[in-house]
Each structure stands twice: as C-alpha cells, then as structure tokens.
C-alpha positions in Angstrom: 32.9 30.5 5.9 32.7 27.8 8.6 29.1 28.6 9.3 28.3 28.3 5.6 30.0 24.9 5.4 28.1 23.7 8.5 24.8 24.8 7.0 25.7 23.0 3.7 26.6 19.8 5.6 23.4 19.9 7.6 21.4 20.5 4.4 23.0 17.4 2.8 22.4 15.2 5.8 18.8 16.4 6.1 18.1 15.7 2.4 19.5 12.2 2.8 17.2 11.6 5.8 14.2 12.4 3.6 15.0 10.0 0.8 12.1 7.7 0.1 13.0 4.0 0.3 9.7 3.2 -1.2 8.0 5.0 -4.1 5.0 7.3 -3.6 3.0 4.6 -5.5 4.1 1.9 -3.2 3.3 4.0 -0.1 -0.2 4.8 -1.4 -0.8 1.1 -2.4 0.1 -0.1 1.1 -1.9 2.7 2.9 -5.0 2.2 0.7 -4.9 -1.5 1.1 -4.5 -1.4 4.9 -7.3 1.1 5.1 -9.6 -0.9 2.8 -9.0 -4.2 4.6 -9.7 -2.5 8.0 -13.0 -1.3 6.7 -13.7 -4.8 5.3 -13.4 -6.3 8.8 -15.5 -3.5 10.3 -18.3 -4.1 7.7 -18.2 -7.8 8.3 -18.7 -7.5 12.1 -21.2 -4.7 12.5 -24.8 -5.1 13.6 -24.4 -8.7 14.8 -26.1 -10.1 17.9 -24.2 -12.0 20.5 -25.7 -15.3 19.2 -24.5 -14.4 15.7 -21.0 -13.4 16.8 -20.6 -16.7 18.6 -22.2 -19.0 16.1 -20.0 -21.8 14.7 -20.9 -23.7 11.5 -19.4 -26.8 13.2 -17.6 -27.6 16.5 -14.2 -27.4 14.9 -14.9 -24.2 13.0 -14.4 -20.6 14.1 -17.2 -18.1 14.8 -17.1 -14.4 13.6 -15.8 -13.5 17.1 -13.1 -16.2 16.9 -11.9 -14.8 13.6 -11.8 -11.3 15.1 -9.7 -12.4 18.0 -7.3 -14.2 15.6 -7.0 -11.2 13.4 -6.2 -8.9 16.3 -3.5 -11.1 17.9 -1.9 -11.9 14.6 -1.8 -8.3 13.6 0.3 -7.6 16.7 2.6 -10.6 16.3 3.3 -10.0 12.6 4.0 -6.3 13.0 6.2 -7.1 16.1 8.3 -9.5 14.0 8.7 -6.9 11.2 9.5 -4.1 13.6 12.1 -6.1 15.3 13.7 -7.0 12.0 13.9 -3.4 11.0 16.0 -2.6 14.0 18.7 -4.9 12.6 21.0 -4.1 9.7 19.5 -4.3 6.2 20.0 -7.7 4.4 20.0 -6.8 0.7 21.9 -10.1 0.1 18.7 -11.9 1.0 16.6 -10.3 -1.6 17.2 -13.2 -3.9 15.2 -15.3 -1.4 12.1 -13.2 -2.1 10.2 -15.1 -4.8 6.8 -13.5 -4.9 5.7 -10.1 -6.4 3.7 -7.8 -4.2 0.5 -8.8 -6.0 1.2 -12.5 -5.6 1.7 -12.0 -1.8 -1.8 -10.6 -1.6 -3.3 -13.2 -3.9 -1.8 -16.1 -2.0 -2.8 -14.9 1.4 -6.3 -14.1 0.4 -6.9 -17.5 -1.3 -9.0 -19.5 1.1 -8.8 -22.7 -1.0 -5.4 -23.2 0.7 -6.2 -24.0 4.3 -3.5 -23.3 6.9 -3.7 -24.2 10.6 -2.5 -21.4 12.8 0.0 -21.7 15.6 -1.2 -22.1 19.1 -0.5 -18.5 20.3 -2.8 -17.2 17.6 -5.7 -19.6 18.3 -8.8 -17.5 19.4 -9.0 -19.3 22.8 -5.4 -18.4 23.5 -5.7 -14.7 22.9 -6.1 -12.2 25.8 -9.4 -10.9 24.4 -12.6 -11.6 26.4 -15.0 -10.1 23.8 -15.6 -9.0 20.3 -15.3 -5.4 21.3 -11.9 -5.9 23.0 -10.5 -7.7 19.9 -11.9 -5.0 17.5 -10.4 -2.2 19.7 -7.0 -3.9 19.7 -7.1 -4.5 15.9 -8.3 -1.0 15.2 -5.5 0.7 17.2 -2.8 -1.6 15.8 -4.0 -1.0 12.2 -4.2 2.8 12.7 -0.6 2.8 14.0 0.5 0.7 11.1 -1.1 3.1 8.5 0.5 6.1 10.2 3.8 4.2 10.1 3.5 3.6 6.3 2.6 7.2 5.7 5.7 8.5 7.4 8.4 5.9 7.4 11.8 6.1 5.6 12.9 2.7 6.8 14.6 0.6 4.1 11.6 -1.8 3.7 12.8 -3.5 0.6 16.2 -4.5 2.0 15.0 -6.0 5.3 13.9 -9.5 4.4 11.8 -11.7 6.7 12.1 -15.4 6.5 8.8 -17.2 7.4 8.5 -21.0 7.5 7.0 -21.2 4.0 8.6 -18.2 2.1 10.6 -15.0 2.4 9.1 -11.5 2.1 10.7 -8.1 2.2 9.3 -5.8 4.9 7.1 -3.8 2.4 5.5 -7.1 1.4 4.9 -7.9 5.0 2.7 -4.8 5.3 0.7 -6.2 2.4 0.8 -9.6 4.1 -0.8 -8.1 7.2 -3.6 -6.5 5.2 -4.2 -9.6 3.2 -4.3 -11.7 6.4 -7.2 -9.7 7.8 -8.9 -9.8 4.4 -8.6 -13.6 4.4 -10.4 -13.9 7.7 -12.9 -11.3 6.7 -13.9 -13.7 4.0 -14.1 -16.4 6.6 -16.5 -14.3 8.6 -18.7 -13.8 5.6 -18.7 -17.6 5.0 -19.9 -18.1 8.6 -22.6 -15.5 8.0 -23.7 -17.3 4.8 -24.2 -20.7 6.6 -27.8 -21.8 6.4 -27.9 -22.3 10.2 -26.6 -18.8 11.0 -29.0 -17.2 13.5 -31.5 -14.8 12.1 -30.9 -12.5 15.0 
C-alpha cells in the first residue's frame, strides 16, 4: 500500500512539473518568430565583401557589420536580464504594468520611424567582436540556445515581469522583443545596402 501511495504521489508531482505555462500556440509563435528573424539576419549579411560590410551611409551611421555587432551583444544582454529575472519569484502582481499585447511588442520594436539611441555597452565599437564572423557566430549560438529554451521550458513566463525604462513586458513578450530587435536592425542593414553609394562589390 505504501508503495502504491508513493507511486501515486510521484505521478502527481511529475504531472505538475509538465504543466505548460504557455500554450502550444504561444510556444510555436515564439519559436517560429525567433527562427524567422535569425534567417532574416543571415539573408541580409550573406555574400557581402569587406567593403560592403564596413560601408557607412554617413560618419554617424552604422554599417552592416556595426548592426551585426549590436544585434549580437544585445541578444546576450537582453536574454541575460530575462534569465536572471526568472530565477526570482514570480511577480503576478506586476502584470497590470504590462500594457502591450504580444503583437504590439513586435510592431513597436520593428518600427524604425521611432529612432532610439542605444546605451554605451551595446554600441558596436564597445562590443568584444573583432569581425563580422565573430558577431554572427555569437548571435547564432545565442539564438539557437534561446530557441531550444522556448521549445522546452516550463518557466512561468507570463508571471515574471521585466521593467524596462520605457515599458514593462512579461518574460514571454521579452522573447518576442529579442526577435523583433534583431528584425529591426536587419531592416537597418537593408537600408544601408539600399544607399546609392553602397559599394558595388
């Protein structure tokens, strides 16, 4: 009888550990978005010469390589912030501070009509990357780990709220935020490539 009770208790505990804190649809949405936006960055950076990678439309503008360095370091910093927050107790009482829907988070981040100056640690010149390939490798590894995390996590993403200087986002929205951020700068890369003075080769 004791063995039966122990088995039943273990079964109940195991079933609770497998409870999804996000829906299958949400999990797929985040995974697909992170995968698609990684591919977008890849497509925007392939086949470019050194001159093309380093071309700046103006002295105060970023090159394609600058954008890649910024994407890579920001990917690490944003996920590090979210990961650290997930180690703390959930904060469901802060959900009222979350004002945007998931789709609005993506839309706002990807909208390049709203220019935002990044903080000094995320400026391309302040990153540890010496080349385009170093930045891409870092970004690719970080993004693959993030996609794997989304596919397997049972963390309570909706009830861990992250307060940024301009708004609050739950941790699921921060995953979308990260994908949208890389997409924002993928657009910037394409703007650089569309400049009439962009090197032909």
